[in-house]
A tleap script that builds the chain and sets N, CA, C and O, in Angstrom:
source leaprc.protein.ff14SB
mol = sequence {
  NMET ARG PRO LEU SER PHE ASP PRO GLN ALA
  LEU ARG LYS HIE LEU LEU ARG HIE LYS ILE
  ALA THR LEU PRO GLU LEU ARG SER ALA LEU
  GLY THR THR THR ASN LEU THR VAL PHE ARG
  LYS LEU LYS LEU LEU ASP TYR LEU SER SER
  TYR THR HIE ARG GLY ARG TYR TYR ALA LEU
  ARG GLU THR VAL GLY LYS GLU GLN THR ARG
  GLN LEU GLN GLU ASN GLY PRO GLU PRO SER
  PRO ALA SER SER ARG ARG LEU LYS ARG PHE
  ARG ARG LEU CPRO
}
set mol.1.N position { -11.290 -18.402 23.315 }
set mol.1.CA position { -10.813 -17.634 22.175 }
set mol.1.C position { -11.610 -18.034 20.941 }
set mol.1.O position { -11.859 -19.216 20.700 }
set mol.2.N position { -12.000 -17.042 20.173 }
set mol.2.CA position { -12.763 -17.295 18.962 }
set mol.2.C position { -11.885 -17.927 17.889 }
set mol.2.O position { -10.701 -17.608 17.784 }
set mol.3.N position { -12.458 -18.814 17.101 }
set mol.3.CA position { -11.684 -19.371 15.984 }
set mol.3.C position { -11.491 -18.317 14.898 }
set mol.3.O position { -12.272 -17.371 14.797 }
set mol.4.N position { -10.453 -18.485 14.091 }
set mol.4.CA position { -10.196 -17.552 12.997 }
set mol.4.C position { -11.289 -17.661 11.939 }
set mol.4.O position { -11.543 -18.741 11.405 }
set mol.5.N position { -11.927 -16.546 11.645 }
set mol.5.CA position { -12.945 -16.533 10.599 }
set mol.5.C position { -12.307 -16.321 9.234 }
set mol.5.O position { -12.731 -16.902 8.235 }
set mol.6.N position { -11.276 -15.476 9.213 }
set mol.6.CA position { -10.589 -15.151 7.975 }
set mol.6.C position { -9.118 -15.509 8.143 }
set mol.6.O position { -8.458 -15.038 9.069 }
set mol.7.N position { -8.620 -16.329 7.260 }
set mol.7.CA position { -7.246 -16.798 7.351 }
set mol.7.C position { -6.300 -15.812 6.671 }
set mol.7.O position { -6.477 -15.518 5.488 }
set mol.8.N position { -5.301 -15.293 7.384 }
set mol.8.CA position { -4.359 -14.356 6.768 }
set mol.8.C position { -3.553 -14.997 5.636 }
set mol.8.O position { -2.995 -14.291 4.796 }
set mol.9.N position { -3.491 -16.326 5.612 }
set mol.9.CA position { -2.745 -16.991 4.538 }
set mol.9.C position { -3.423 -16.787 3.182 }
set mol.9.O position { -2.766 -16.895 2.146 }
set mol.10.N position { -4.711 -16.498 3.173 }
set mol.10.CA position { -5.398 -16.192 1.912 }
set mol.10.C position { -4.831 -14.909 1.305 }
set mol.10.O position { -4.642 -14.818 0.092 }
set mol.11.N position { -4.562 -13.920 2.161 }
set mol.11.CA position { -3.929 -12.685 1.676 }
set mol.11.C position { -2.512 -12.962 1.191 }
set mol.11.O position { -2.088 -12.460 0.149 }
set mol.12.N position { -1.793 -13.761 1.954 }
set mol.12.CA position { -0.414 -14.087 1.580 }
set mol.12.C position { -0.359 -14.779 0.222 }
set mol.12.O position { 0.473 -14.439 -0.620 }
set mol.13.N position { -1.250 -15.750 0.010 }
set mol.13.CA position { -1.284 -16.454 -1.274 }
set mol.13.C position { -1.608 -15.502 -2.418 }
set mol.13.O position { -1.010 -15.581 -3.492 }
set mol.14.N position { -2.564 -14.595 -2.180 }
set mol.14.CA position { -2.935 -13.633 -3.227 }
set mol.14.C position { -1.751 -12.722 -3.560 }
set mol.14.O position { -1.462 -12.478 -4.732 }
set mol.15.N position { -1.068 -12.220 -2.525 }
set mol.15.CA position { 0.064 -11.324 -2.760 }
set mol.15.C position { 1.263 -12.051 -3.360 }
set mol.15.O position { 2.032 -11.452 -4.111 }
set mol.16.N position { 1.429 -13.310 -3.045 }
set mol.16.CA position { 2.509 -14.069 -3.677 }
set mol.16.C position { 2.212 -14.301 -5.157 }
set mol.16.O position { 3.123 -14.286 -5.985 }
set mol.17.N position { 0.954 -14.514 -5.485 }
set mol.17.CA position { 0.563 -14.776 -6.870 }
set mol.17.C position { 0.587 -13.504 -7.715 }
set mol.17.O position { 1.039 -13.527 -8.860 }
set mol.18.N position { 0.099 -12.395 -7.154 }
set mol.18.CA position { -0.032 -11.156 -7.928 }
set mol.18.C position { 1.052 -10.119 -7.639 }
set mol.18.O position { 1.120 -9.098 -8.323 }
set mol.19.N position { 1.892 -10.359 -6.648 }
set mol.19.CA position { 3.000 -9.473 -6.250 }
set mol.19.C position { 2.538 -8.177 -5.584 }
set mol.19.O position { 3.128 -7.757 -4.589 }
set mol.20.N position { 1.492 -7.536 -6.116 }
set mol.20.CA position { 1.014 -6.257 -5.597 }
set mol.20.C position { -0.500 -6.227 -5.739 }
set mol.20.O position { -1.048 -6.770 -6.698 }
set mol.21.N position { -1.185 -5.585 -4.774 }
set mol.21.CA position { -2.644 -5.558 -4.819 }
set mol.21.C position { -3.171 -4.297 -4.151 }
set mol.21.O position { -2.487 -3.670 -3.342 }
set mol.22.N position { -4.391 -3.940 -4.504 }
set mol.22.CA position { -5.079 -2.811 -3.881 }
set mol.22.C position { -5.996 -3.347 -2.787 }
set mol.22.O position { -6.207 -4.555 -2.677 }
set mol.23.N position { -6.529 -2.453 -1.992 }
set mol.23.CA position { -7.401 -2.854 -0.899 }
set mol.23.C position { -8.655 -3.600 -1.382 }
set mol.23.O position { -9.003 -4.617 -0.781 }
set mol.24.N position { -9.347 -3.149 -2.434 }
set mol.24.CA position { -10.496 -3.922 -2.912 }
set mol.24.C position { -10.125 -5.346 -3.347 }
set mol.24.O position { -10.896 -6.280 -3.128 }
set mol.25.N position { -8.961 -5.512 -3.955 }
set mol.25.CA position { -8.513 -6.847 -4.355 }
set mol.25.C position { -8.251 -7.723 -3.129 }
set mol.25.O position { -8.567 -8.912 -3.134 }
set mol.26.N position { -7.675 -7.136 -2.084 }
set mol.26.CA position { -7.394 -7.888 -0.865 }
set mol.26.C position { -8.690 -8.247 -0.133 }
set mol.26.O position { -8.812 -9.336 0.428 }
set mol.27.N position { -9.643 -7.332 -0.143 }
set mol.27.CA position { -10.951 -7.649 0.460 }
set mol.27.C position { -11.592 -8.826 -0.247 }
set mol.27.O position { -12.141 -9.720 0.395 }
set mol.28.N position { -11.523 -8.827 -1.566 }
set mol.28.CA position { -12.091 -9.916 -2.346 }
set mol.28.C position { -11.374 -11.236 -2.068 }
set mol.28.O position { -12.018 -12.276 -1.929 }
set mol.29.N position { -10.059 -11.195 -1.986 }
set mol.29.CA position { -9.280 -12.411 -1.726 }
set mol.29.C position { -9.586 -12.984 -0.347 }
set mol.29.O position { -9.583 -14.200 -0.161 }
set mol.30.N position { -9.848 -12.112 0.610 }
set mol.30.CA position { -10.139 -12.548 1.970 }
set mol.30.C position { -11.599 -12.953 2.133 }
set mol.30.O position { -11.941 -13.724 3.029 }
set mol.31.N position { -12.458 -12.427 1.257 }
set mol.31.CA position { -13.880 -12.748 1.331 }
set mol.31.C position { -14.635 -11.913 2.339 }
set mol.31.O position { -15.566 -12.397 2.983 }
set mol.32.N position { -14.235 -10.651 2.479 }
set mol.32.CA position { -14.894 -9.740 3.413 }
set mol.32.C position { -15.251 -8.439 2.694 }
set mol.32.O position { -14.773 -8.175 1.591 }
set mol.33.N position { -16.090 -7.639 3.329 }
set mol.33.CA position { -16.460 -6.346 2.744 }
set mol.33.C position { -15.897 -5.181 3.543 }
set mol.33.O position { -16.098 -4.024 3.173 }
set mol.34.N position { -15.198 -5.469 4.627 }
set mol.34.CA position { -14.687 -4.399 5.477 }
set mol.34.C position { -13.172 -4.244 5.357 }
set mol.34.O position { -12.435 -5.224 5.245 }
set mol.35.N position { -12.734 -3.000 5.383 }
set mol.35.CA position { -11.304 -2.700 5.288 }
set mol.35.C position { -10.565 -3.093 6.564 }
set mol.35.O position { -9.425 -3.554 6.511 }
set mol.36.N position { -11.215 -2.911 7.704 }
set mol.36.CA position { -10.552 -3.164 8.971 }
set mol.36.C position { -10.112 -4.622 9.119 }
set mol.36.O position { -9.048 -4.902 9.670 }
set mol.37.N position { -10.923 -5.530 8.632 }
set mol.37.CA position { -10.550 -6.952 8.675 }
set mol.37.C position { -9.281 -7.194 7.868 }
set mol.37.O position { -8.397 -7.938 8.292 }
set mol.38.N position { -9.201 -6.565 6.712 }
set mol.38.CA position { -8.005 -6.718 5.864 }
set mol.38.C position { -6.785 -6.165 6.584 }
set mol.38.O position { -5.731 -6.800 6.579 }
set mol.39.N position { -6.906 -4.995 7.204 }
set mol.39.CA position { -5.765 -4.407 7.903 }
set mol.39.C position { -5.341 -5.254 9.104 }
set mol.39.O position { -4.150 -5.360 9.396 }
set mol.40.N position { -6.298 -5.852 9.795 }
set mol.40.CA position { -5.954 -6.729 10.917 }
set mol.40.C position { -5.173 -7.952 10.446 }
set mol.40.O position { -4.244 -8.399 11.118 }
set mol.41.N position { -5.552 -8.485 9.295 }
set mol.41.CA position { -4.854 -9.668 8.768 }
set mol.41.C position { -3.515 -9.284 8.153 }
set mol.41.O position { -2.556 -10.050 8.245 }
set mol.42.N position { -3.431 -8.109 7.527 }
set mol.42.CA position { -2.152 -7.643 6.984 }
set mol.42.C position { -1.145 -7.416 8.109 }
set mol.42.O position { 0.056 -7.623 7.930 }
set mol.43.N position { -1.636 -6.997 9.250 }
set mol.43.CA position { -0.768 -6.732 10.395 }
set mol.43.C position { 0.005 -7.991 10.810 }
set mol.43.O position { 1.112 -7.903 11.342 }
set mol.44.N position { -0.590 -9.151 10.561 }
set mol.44.CA position { 0.059 -10.420 10.910 }
set mol.44.C position { 1.135 -10.822 9.904 }
set mol.44.O position { 1.950 -11.702 10.182 }
set mol.45.N position { 1.138 -10.174 8.732 }
set mol.45.CA position { 2.102 -10.488 7.675 }
set mol.45.C position { 3.161 -9.396 7.609 }
set mol.45.O position { 2.933 -8.288 8.093 }
set mol.46.N position { 4.290 -9.685 7.031 }
set mol.46.CA position { 5.348 -8.697 6.825 }
set mol.46.C position { 5.070 -7.991 5.506 }
set mol.46.O position { 5.584 -8.384 4.459 }
set mol.47.N position { 4.247 -6.938 5.570 }
set mol.47.CA position { 3.810 -6.276 4.340 }
set mol.47.C position { 4.370 -4.868 4.218 }
set mol.47.O position { 4.839 -4.278 5.191 }
set mol.48.N position { 4.311 -4.350 3.016 }
set mol.48.CA position { 4.696 -2.977 2.704 }
set mol.48.C position { 3.538 -2.332 1.961 }
set mol.48.O position { 2.774 -3.014 1.279 }
set mol.49.N position { 3.409 -1.021 2.092 }
set mol.49.CA position { 2.431 -0.301 1.281 }
set mol.49.C position { 3.166 0.773 0.495 }
set mol.49.O position { 4.272 1.169 0.861 }
set mol.50.N position { 2.555 1.243 -0.583 }
set mol.50.CA position { 3.228 2.194 -1.464 }
set mol.50.C position { 3.428 3.532 -0.771 }
set mol.50.O position { 2.548 4.014 -0.058 }
set mol.51.N position { 4.577 4.115 -0.986 }
set mol.51.CA position { 4.892 5.423 -0.423 }
set mol.51.C position { 4.157 6.502 -1.198 }
set mol.51.O position { 3.697 7.489 -0.623 }
set mol.52.N position { 4.050 6.310 -2.491 }
set mol.52.CA position { 3.285 7.222 -3.331 }
set mol.52.C position { 1.888 6.639 -3.520 }
set mol.52.O position { 1.600 5.565 -2.992 }
set mol.53.N position { 1.050 7.292 -4.228 }
set mol.53.CA position { -0.324 6.842 -4.492 }
set mol.53.C position { -1.125 6.671 -3.203 }
set mol.53.O position { -2.028 5.836 -3.149 }
set mol.54.N position { -0.808 7.452 -2.158 }
set mol.54.CA position { -1.532 7.435 -0.881 }
set mol.54.C position { -1.580 6.055 -0.226 }
set mol.54.O position { -2.568 5.716 0.426 }
set mol.55.N position { -0.547 5.272 -0.390 }
set mol.55.CA position { -0.500 3.954 0.240 }
set mol.55.C position { -1.510 2.992 -0.335 }
set mol.55.O position { -1.982 2.091 0.360 }
set mol.56.N position { -1.843 3.172 -1.589 }
set mol.56.CA position { -2.902 2.392 -2.228 }
set mol.56.C position { -2.513 0.952 -2.519 }
set mol.56.O position { -3.377 0.075 -2.542 }
set mol.57.N position { -1.239 0.691 -2.739 }
set mol.57.CA position { -0.787 -0.635 -3.144 }
set mol.57.C position { -0.090 -1.359 -2.003 }
set mol.57.O position { 0.640 -0.746 -1.223 }
set mol.58.N position { -0.317 -2.663 -1.907 }
set mol.58.CA position { 0.241 -3.483 -0.848 }
set mol.58.C position { 1.019 -4.636 -1.458 }
set mol.58.O position { 0.652 -5.167 -2.506 }
set mol.59.N position { 2.116 -5.019 -0.776 }
set mol.59.CA position { 2.956 -6.125 -1.242 }
set mol.59.C position { 3.625 -6.763 -0.034 }
set mol.59.O position { 3.734 -6.151 1.028 }
set mol.60.N position { 4.063 -7.985 -0.209 }
set mol.60.CA position { 4.836 -8.653 0.833 }
set mol.60.C position { 6.308 -8.299 0.661 }
set mol.60.O position { 6.803 -8.179 -0.460 }
set mol.61.N position { 6.989 -8.136 1.764 }
set mol.61.CA position { 8.415 -7.783 1.713 }
set mol.61.C position { 9.212 -8.840 0.943 }
set mol.61.O position { 10.161 -8.507 0.234 }
set mol.62.N position { 8.829 -10.103 1.081 }
set mol.62.CA position { 9.576 -11.183 0.437 }
set mol.62.C position { 9.447 -11.186 -1.085 }
set mol.62.O position { 10.274 -11.802 -1.757 }
set mol.63.N position { 8.443 -10.521 -1.648 }
set mol.63.CA position { 8.255 -10.514 -3.096 }
set mol.63.C position { 8.798 -9.252 -3.761 }
set mol.63.O position { 8.800 -9.151 -4.988 }
set mol.64.N position { 9.255 -8.299 -2.968 }
set mol.64.CA position { 9.694 -7.003 -3.497 }
set mol.64.C position { 11.213 -6.956 -3.530 }
set mol.64.O position { 11.874 -7.349 -2.569 }
set mol.65.N position { 11.760 -6.477 -4.633 }
set mol.65.CA position { 13.205 -6.317 -4.757 }
set mol.65.C position { 13.696 -5.097 -3.998 }
set mol.65.O position { 12.900 -4.271 -3.552 }
set mol.66.N position { 15.016 -4.984 -3.852 }
set mol.66.CA position { 15.594 -3.866 -3.101 }
set mol.66.C position { 15.264 -2.516 -3.722 }
set mol.66.O position { 15.009 -1.548 -3.007 }
set mol.67.N position { 15.269 -2.446 -5.049 }
set mol.67.CA position { 14.987 -1.163 -5.698 }
set mol.67.C position { 13.527 -0.766 -5.525 }
set mol.67.O position { 13.213 0.425 -5.504 }
set mol.68.N position { 12.639 -1.728 -5.403 }
set mol.68.CA position { 11.225 -1.417 -5.216 }
set mol.68.C position { 10.902 -1.109 -3.765 }
set mol.68.O position { 9.896 -0.458 -3.484 }
set mol.69.N position { 11.731 -1.561 -2.845 }
set mol.69.CA position { 11.491 -1.319 -1.429 }
set mol.69.C position { 11.525 0.168 -1.125 }
set mol.69.O position { 10.832 0.632 -0.219 }
set mol.70.N position { 12.320 0.920 -1.870 }
set mol.70.CA position { 12.383 2.369 -1.661 }
set mol.70.C position { 11.050 3.029 -1.957 }
set mol.70.O position { 10.710 4.042 -1.346 }
set mol.71.N position { 10.286 2.463 -2.895 }
set mol.71.CA position { 8.996 3.043 -3.256 }
set mol.71.C position { 7.880 2.605 -2.308 }
set mol.71.O position { 6.790 3.178 -2.303 }
set mol.72.N position { 8.168 1.590 -1.516 }
set mol.72.CA position { 7.184 1.086 -0.571 }
set mol.72.C position { 7.633 1.398 0.842 }
set mol.72.O position { 8.818 1.614 1.096 }
set mol.73.N position { 6.700 1.418 1.739 }
set mol.73.CA position { 7.001 1.777 3.110 }
set mol.73.C position { 6.412 0.736 4.049 }
set mol.73.O position { 5.307 0.243 3.822 }
set mol.74.N position { 7.131 0.411 5.078 }
set mol.74.CA position { 6.686 -0.624 6.007 }
set mol.74.C position { 5.420 -0.199 6.747 }
set mol.74.O position { 5.355 0.891 7.316 }
set mol.75.N position { 4.421 -1.070 6.731 }
set mol.75.CA position { 3.189 -0.926 7.508 }
set mol.75.C position { 2.438 0.379 7.267 }
set mol.75.O position { 1.951 0.996 8.214 }
set mol.76.N position { 2.344 0.789 6.047 }
set mol.76.CA position { 1.482 1.913 5.706 }
set mol.76.C position { 2.206 3.212 5.465 }
set mol.76.O position { 3.372 3.366 5.828 }
set mol.77.N position { 1.506 4.152 4.848 }
set mol.77.CA position { 2.109 5.447 4.542 }
set mol.77.C position { 2.351 6.266 5.804 }
set mol.77.O position { 1.639 6.136 6.799 }
set mol.78.N position { 3.368 7.107 5.734 }
set mol.78.CA position { 3.699 7.969 6.857 }
set mol.78.C position { 2.686 9.109 6.922 }
set mol.78.O position { 2.375 9.703 5.889 }
set mol.79.N position { 2.165 9.429 8.102 }
set mol.79.CA position { 1.168 10.489 8.187 }
set mol.79.C position { 1.778 11.862 7.930 }
set mol.79.O position { 2.945 12.105 8.235 }
set mol.80.N position { 0.974 12.747 7.368 }
set mol.80.CA position { 1.425 14.113 7.143 }
set mol.80.C position { 1.402 14.851 8.475 }
set mol.80.O position { 0.779 14.373 9.423 }
set mol.81.N position { 2.071 16.020 8.577 }
set mol.81.CA position { 2.064 16.760 9.843 }
set mol.81.C position { 0.655 17.115 10.304 }
set mol.81.O position { 0.374 17.067 11.501 }
set mol.82.N position { -0.238 17.472 9.378 }
set mol.82.CA position { -1.607 17.827 9.750 }
set mol.82.C position { -2.344 16.628 10.327 }
set mol.82.O position { -3.045 16.754 11.331 }
set mol.83.N position { -2.190 15.458 9.696 }
set mol.83.CA position { -2.877 14.276 10.213 }
set mol.83.C position { -2.249 13.819 11.528 }
set mol.83.O position { -2.933 13.224 12.361 }
set mol.84.N position { -0.963 14.088 11.726 }
set mol.84.CA position { -0.315 13.735 12.989 }
set mol.84.C position { -0.933 14.515 14.134 }
set mol.84.O position { -1.146 13.974 15.219 }
set mol.85.N position { -1.221 15.789 13.893 }
set mol.85.CA position { -1.863 16.603 14.930 }
set mol.85.C position { -3.248 16.060 15.258 }
set mol.85.O position { -3.641 16.016 16.424 }
set mol.86.N position { -3.983 15.650 14.237 }
set mol.86.CA position { -5.320 15.098 14.468 }
set mol.86.C position { -5.228 13.779 15.216 }
set mol.86.O position { -6.048 13.506 16.093 }
set mol.87.N position { -4.240 12.959 14.878 }
set mol.87.CA position { -4.120 11.654 15.509 }
set mol.87.C position { -3.747 11.751 16.982 }
set mol.87.O position { -4.087 10.861 17.762 }
set mol.88.N position { -3.057 12.811 17.374 }
set mol.88.CA position { -2.661 12.958 18.767 }
set mol.88.C position { -3.880 13.108 19.669 }
set mol.88.O position { -3.813 12.805 20.861 }
set mol.89.N position { -4.986 13.570 19.111 }
set mol.89.CA position { -6.192 13.746 19.897 }
set mol.89.C position { -6.870 12.423 20.232 }
set mol.89.O position { -7.690 12.361 21.148 }
set mol.90.N position { -6.537 11.382 19.507 }
set mol.90.CA position { -7.171 10.089 19.681 }
set mol.90.C position { -6.208 9.114 20.343 }
set mol.90.O position { -4.997 9.177 20.134 }
set mol.91.N position { -6.763 8.216 21.141 }
set mol.91.CA position { -5.964 7.194 21.796 }
set mol.91.C position { -5.634 6.101 20.786 }
set mol.91.O position { -6.490 5.703 19.996 }
set mol.92.N position { -4.421 5.628 20.811 }
set mol.92.CA position { -4.019 4.526 19.920 }
set mol.92.C position { -4.695 3.248 20.348 }
set mol.92.O position { -4.793 2.958 21.540 }
set mol.93.N position { -5.162 2.479 19.377 }
set mol.93.CA position { -5.757 1.184 19.669 }
set mol.93.C position { -4.658 0.164 19.960 }
set mol.93.O position { -3.590 0.231 19.353 }
set mol.94.N position { -4.893 -0.770 20.865 }
set mol.94.CA position { -3.856 -1.775 21.174 }
set mol.94.C position { -3.608 -2.709 20.027 }
set mol.94.O position { -2.769 -3.604 20.131 }
savepdb mol mol.pdb
quit
């Protein structure tokens, strides 16, 4: 098994310090240039993304109050019906 190159705790520390962050901020905190690496590390954390603003903002569930949880959605924005049809054509990644 390969050793961890990017520690998900770096994202956790950044989100605990700043409460909310965008994808470019998370990439910078992790020290990578790719979005996929950030999403793989976020998957290991209990995170929420914004329901509005196209899921642009990310936060940890533990730092968000109950009233703000309504504005955020667990594990990314919900796909629209059109994107759902497109996604059905592709196999889900494990």
